[in-house]
N, C-alpha and C positions, 0 to 999 in steps of 0.2 A: 839973395837966394837965386841960384841958377836952376832953371828947370830944363832937364834933358828930355827931349821928345824924340822917340824912335817910331818911325812910321811902320805900319803893318807890313809893307813890302820889304823894308830893310830886315825886319825880323825873319820873314819868310825866306829871304835870300840866305841869311845866316844859317837857318835850319837846313836848307838844301845843301849848302856847302859842307856843313858838319856831317850830314848823313852820307854824303858822297865820299868823305874821307874816312868814315868809320871802318875799322877792321875787327874781325872776330877776336875776342880775347878770352882766356880761360876764366872760369868762375872764380870769384875772390874767395880767400879763406883757406885754401889748400885742401888736402884730403880730409875726410870725416874722421872724427875722434872715435876710436873703438877700444881704447885702452881703459881697463877697469881702474877706478881710483883706489888708492891705498892710504892708510894712516901712516904718516912719516915721522910724527913726533907727538909726545904726550907730556903733560905735566900734572902730577908727578910722573916720573919715568916708570916703566914696568918694573914691578917687584921692589919698589921703594919701601923702606921701613922708617919708622920714627917720623912720619909725616905730620905736619902741623894740622891740628884738627880744625883750624879756621880757614884753610886754604880754599880757593876755587880751582876747579879742574879744567884743563885746557887740552884740546885735541887739534892738531894741524893735519890737513889732508894734502895729498900730492897735487891736487888741482882744484879749481873752483867747483863747488858742489851745489846740487839742487837742495837748497837749505831745508825746504819743507820735508823732503824725503829723509834727510838726516835727523831732523828734529822728531820725526815719528819713530825713529829707530834707535834712540839713545836711551840706555837703561843703566842706572846705578843701583847696585845691590850691596848690602840690604837697602831697601827702599826708605826714602825719607817720609816724614809725616805729611809733607806737601810736595808738590812738583817743583823741581828746581827751575830757575830762570835760565834761558839760553840766549847768549849774545854772540854775534858774529863780527869778525874783523878780517875781511878778505877770506883766506882759506882756513882761518883759525876759529874754532868754536870754543867759547868759554861757558862752562857749566857752573852757575852760581849756586852753591849749596844753601838750602833754605834754613839750615840749622848747623850747629857745631857737630863735627863728626864724633862718633863714639870712641871712647878710650880703648886702646888695645884691640882694635877690630880691623879685620881685613875687608877691604871694599873692592868690588869688581865692577869695572866700567865696560860696557859692551856697546859697540857701534854695530847695529844689526845689518845683515846682508841686504836689507831693503834700501839702504842708502845708495844714492846714485849721483853722478856728476851732472854738469849742466847739459851734457849730450845724452843723458839717460842711460849711461853705462853703469850697471850695478856692481857693487863690490862682490868679489868672487865668493867670499864667506864673511861671517861676522868676525869682528876684531875685538878682542877683550884684553884688558890689562888690569893688573891688581896692584894695590898698595896697602900698607898697614900703618895705622896710627901708633902701633906698638912696636916692640923690638923684633918681631918675626911675622912671617906670613903663614897663613893657612895654605896647605899644599894638597888638600884633597881635591878630587875631580870626579865628575859624573859624565859618562859618555853614552852616546846612543845614536839612533837614527829614527827619522820619522818619514812616513810615506807622503810624498808631495803629489798634488794633482791640481789641474787647472792653473789659473794664474794667481790664485790667492796666496798671500804671504802666510807663512807659518810662524807660530810663536811657541816657545817652551817656557812654561811657568813652573817654578820650583818653590815648594813650601817647606819651611822648617817645622817639623812636628815636635820639637822639644817641649812645647807648652801643652802637649797632649790633646789639642783640639783637632777636629776633622775639618779641613778647609773646603769651602764650596767655591769652585772656580768661577761660577756665575755671579758671585757676590764678593768674595774675599780677594784683596790684592795679593800678588805673590811676593815672596821674599827675594827671589832671583828671576831674571828674565834674560832670555837670549833668543836668537833666531838661527835656524839651520843654514848650512851652505846649500849650493844649488842642487846637490844630489841628496840632500836630507840629513847629512851627518851633522851632529852637534856635540858640543862639550861645554860643561860649566866648570871652569877651573877655579882654583884658590878657594875652595869651600871647606868649612871647618868640620870637625867631627860632629856626628849627630844623625838623626833619622830624617829622611826627606821623601817627599812625594812629588813626582814630576808629571805634569799634564802637558799635552801638546794640543794645539787647535789650529784650524785653518780660518783665517780672519776674512770670511766671505763678504761681510758687510763693511770691512775696512775701518773699523773704529778702534782697533787695538785692544778690544775687550772680548771676552768670551760671551757670546750671545747664544743661548741654547736653541732658539728657534731657527737660527740661520747658519751657525758655525759648526763644522765637523770637529768633534772632540775625540782625542786619543787618551784613553785611560790606561795607566800602567798596570802591569800584571802583578806588581808588588811594590811595597815601599823599600827604599834603599837605606842602608846603614853605612856611613863612613866612619870606620872605627879607629882610624889613625890619621894624623895630620898629612901623611903623604900617600894615602891610598887612592887608587883610581878604581872606581866602581863602574861596571858595565850594566846599563839599563836594558840594552837590547833594542828591539824594534817596536816603534809605536805606529799604530794604524788609526788615523782619524776616521770617524764615522758620524753621520748626522743622525741624531736621535729625534724621532717624531714625537713631540710632546703635546701638540695641539690638535684638537679635533677638526674634522672637515667643515667647510662652510658651504651651505646651500646657496646656489647662484640663481637658478631659474627653473621653471617648468613650463612645458607647452604640450599641446595635443596635436600632433601632425596629422592624425586621422581619427576615425571614430572608434578604433580599437586599441590605441596605444597612447601612452603618456611618456614623455622624455624628461628626465631630471638631470640637471647639470650641477656638478660640485667643483670645488677648486683643486681637488686632488683625487687620485684613484680611491674608490670606495668598494665596499661589499655589504651585502645584506645579511644580518644575523637573525632576522625573523620575517615572517610574511608582512607585506605592505598592506595597509588598510586604506581604502578610498571610499568616501561617503559624500552624500549631498543631503539637501533638505528632503529629498524624496526617499532616502534610505541608503543602503550599502550598495556600492557598485562592485560586482563580482570581479575579482582579480584572477586571471588565468595563469599568470606566471610573471617572473622578472628575469632579466639577464643584463649583463654588462656589455656595453658597446665594444665590438671587436677591435675597432681602431682607436678608441679613446676610453680608457677604463675609468675616467672621471664622470662618465655618462651612464645612467641606468635607465633601461626601458621597462615599462610596466605594461603587460598585456591585459586588456580589460574586456569585459562584455561590452556590447554596443553602448556608446555614450549618447546622452541626450544633448542635442545642439544647444549651446548657450547655458546649459546647466552649470551652476557653480559647484565644483568638487574640491574637497579638502583631502590631502594625502598625509597620512601619519608617517613621519620620518624617524621614529624612535629606534628603528632597527638598523639605521645606517651607521657604519663605522669606517674609519680609514684602514689601511693595511696594517697599521701598528696597533689597531684596536681602540683608538681614540674615538669617542662618540661625538655626535652633534650636540649643540646646546640643548639641554633638556626642554621638551615641549615644542621643538621646532616642527613646523608643518609647511606644506606647500599648497597653493591654491591655483586652480586652472579652470577654464571654461570648456565645457564639452564640445567636441567636434562632430558634425553630422556627416561629413564626407568620408567615404571608404578609402582604403589605401590603394592607390593606383601606381605607386612607384615599383619599378622592377628591382629585385634584390641584386646585390653584387658580391663577388668573391673579394674579401678584404685581404686574405693571406692564406697560404697553404704551407704545411710542413710535411715533408721537406720542400724546399724551394725548387722551382723548375730548373732542371739541369744540375742539381746538387750531386756531388760525389761523396764518397765515404759515408754512405747511409748504413746504419746498423741493420743486420739481418732481422732484428726484432722490432724495427721502427714501425710505429703506427702512422697512418696517413691522416692528417688533420685538415679540415676545411672550415675556415672562419668566414661567416657571412655578415653582410651589413645590417641584417634585420632577422627577426624570428621567422623560421622556416616551418613548412608543413612536415612534422616529424613522423607522419605515417608513410614514410618512404619505404618502398618494397626493397627486398634484398637484391633484386636484379637491377643493380645500379650501373654496372660497367658495360661499356660498349665493346662488342666483339668485332674485330676487323683484322685485316692482314697486317696492320702495323701496331695494333694494341693488344694487350693481354687482359684476360679476365681472372683476377687473382681470387684465391679462396681465402675466406676469412669472415669476420663478423663486423657488422655496422651497428653503431649506436650513437644517439644524440646525447652528448655530455651537457649541453645547454641548448636552449631554443635556437641559438645561432652558431652552434659548433657541431659538426658531424665528424665522427672518428671511425676509422677502419683499422681493425687489428688483423694482420695476416696470420693465417693458419693453414699450413705450416709457415715457418719463417721464410723471408725472401732468400733466394739462393745467392750465396757469396760470389762476388765477382760479376754478377749479371747486371745488365742495364735494362730497366723496365720502362715501358710507356703504357700508362693506364689512363683511360678517359671515361668520364661520366656520360651516360646517354643524354644527348641534348634534349632539353625541355622536361626532363623527369623531375627536377628539383624546382619547387615553387615555394613562395612565402605563404604565410597563414591566410592571406587574402586571395591566393591562387595566381599571383603574378609569377611568371616563369623566369628563371635565370636566363638572361639573354645571351651570354657568352659561353663558349665551350670551356669545360673544366677538366684539365688533365694534368697528370704527373709524369715527369721524366726524370729518372734518377739512377745512380749506379750504386750497387750494394758493395760494401767493403769486403775485401778478402784479407785473410790473415797476412798474406804476403805483401799487402799494401801498407802495413802498419809497423810502427817501431816501439821502442821500450826505453824507459829511463830507470836506472838503478842507482843506488847510493846508500848512505848511512845516515842515521840520526843519532843524537846524543842519548845516553842512558836515562830512562825515566821510569817512575813507578806507575805512571798512567799511560794510556794509549796515546800515540802520536798520529795525527792526521797529516799526510803529505799530499800536496796538491800541485798539479801542473796546469797552468793556464796559457792557452795559445795567445800570442801577443798580436795576432792579426785576425780579422774577421774570418769566421764567425765566433772567435774567442772561446773555443771549446775548453771545458774544464774537466779534468780527470782527478780522481781522488783515491787514495788507498789508506788503510789503517795499519799501523805498526803496533803490535801487541806490547803491553808493558814488559820492560826489561829487554825486549828484542831491539836491535839497532839497524837491521837491514830492511830496505824497502825496494819494491819494484812496481813501477807504473806501466801496465801493459796496454796494448791496443791503442796507441797514440797515433793520430793522423800526422804524417810528416809536416814539419814546420818548426818554427822557433817558439820556445816555451820559457815562462818564468816559473821557477820552482819556489814553493813556500810551504810552511808547515806550522802547526800549532799543537800545544799540549791539550788534549781533549779531556779536561778534568771532570766534566759531568757526563762524558761518554755518549753524547748525543750526535756526534759527528759534525756539529755546527760550531763555528767560532763565536764565542760570546764576547761582546764588545765591552761589557762592564758598565759601571755607572760612576759619574763624578761625585754626586752627592744625593743620597747617602752613598758612601764609597763602597763599590763592589769591584774588585780587581777584574781586569779582562783576562782571558786565557792567553798565556804566553805564546808569542808567535815570532817568526823570523822569515825573511826573504833570502833565498839563495843569491849570492852576489852576482853571478853570471847568468846570461841567457844561454840556454842549451838548444842545440840543433838536433831535432829528431829525424832520423832517416828510416825509410822502409827496410824491414828485415834486419834491423840493427839495434843493438842495445847500447844506448848512450849512457856513459857513467858520469855521475856527478862527482868530480874529483875531491871536492871539499865536503865534509859532513854538514848537514843542516842542523845548526846549533840553535837552541831556543832558550830564551830566558836565562835561568841560573846555570845552564850548560856551558855558557861562555866562561872562559878563564878570566879570573878577576885578580 
């Protein structure tokens, strides 16, 4: 055996020589891959008939794929009794069917748009192909679109209602599954005659299942009937919405001073009845309650002076979340009394309108939100009179212990800019601590010449239609008008210039609010649609929506 010994100095010399000869080189690998993958071959081929019921399905992609993303997005409909096995060989995926395929049945294989290559480029849209074990293919089709938001993947679940049951999407597996494209469009091709119900959902928890507590569900406005083998049925527009089905959770309670108790919950809440506070010594008088202006999941209780160290119990039976769900029955909170008075100075949390805001309505109220309960015995002489500020006429009232509202009488003058300031030191909290900073408003009132209009048509309906225009930039103003039954013309007046998204829904219950429906028990949503283009509104100009806003069954089928 020969032993080669290299001295440390020799190695160092070699390194110095190497570094001296080194030249800058371009990074290896070439330009980054930004090409979306596609399906380039399938077995059986698209629209094959007379297919062997015992075959395995194969799909070849144009490039190497992120296998996990593909496996999460492969769907075979109708579904098997158990999940198929998936095997890879290079760019080719083999789907081993767990059972013999049904006789004379059309199968639809979908590779969802969530599939991506190794560079994380997603497919532009879902890819579907069909084949039949019989002599012909079903050629029916369901089309529609779903509103996408955030980064969550969307799924469309289709149920065959031929057996007369009402499916529960939180429990029953669907008969057909697909995913929408990047702009929300979807189609379920090669579907047979029958009645179908289509649900969409945003998979926020990424488990490919509909979870009511976390996932936004889109309920259709109607069930669909495919009456012929070659009929294409338009579902229209699906809008996912999160349904709050669980009650709030009490987190903590504390006494920041001798006259207040702070309750914290896991979500925004409201009180449906007076709060009760008691101790071994008897009942502690409650002077009022209010929601924190900066965090609506916090509730403040105003009390008579507490006894330091006294154990108090708070009845929480009147607490519900904004959807009306209650706390666990019998829930209560416990705190120790505080003997020190409140020495914190109050703060202004927010004002409406915001400082410097333009396009303020002539009838707008001034709203002041404070960090804590204020002394509501404020005199009407609130405003500072100076060379640069105005003293408006109107009425002041406290809508809650921490919110003061001013209603102008008469209305603000159109086109005018106002600067209104509260007299320093006049506002104090219930403990007498004065507001330390100056509180003032500066805003410009809207003039008719500053505003624009959107006009257009809707489809014929026997119920009233609500048309809405939502500003796509902050502050996301929303305008709404109602079109009477049978009428088809609409006009949205008084819009602040900017870009808007137009939408509409059939207001079947006449309350002016879109009803999202229920998955189970099934309650259809009110039919709705989004106008395909963004409209630009200009001052003193009527912008026409060139295409009608078509909703639900108003689409041509």
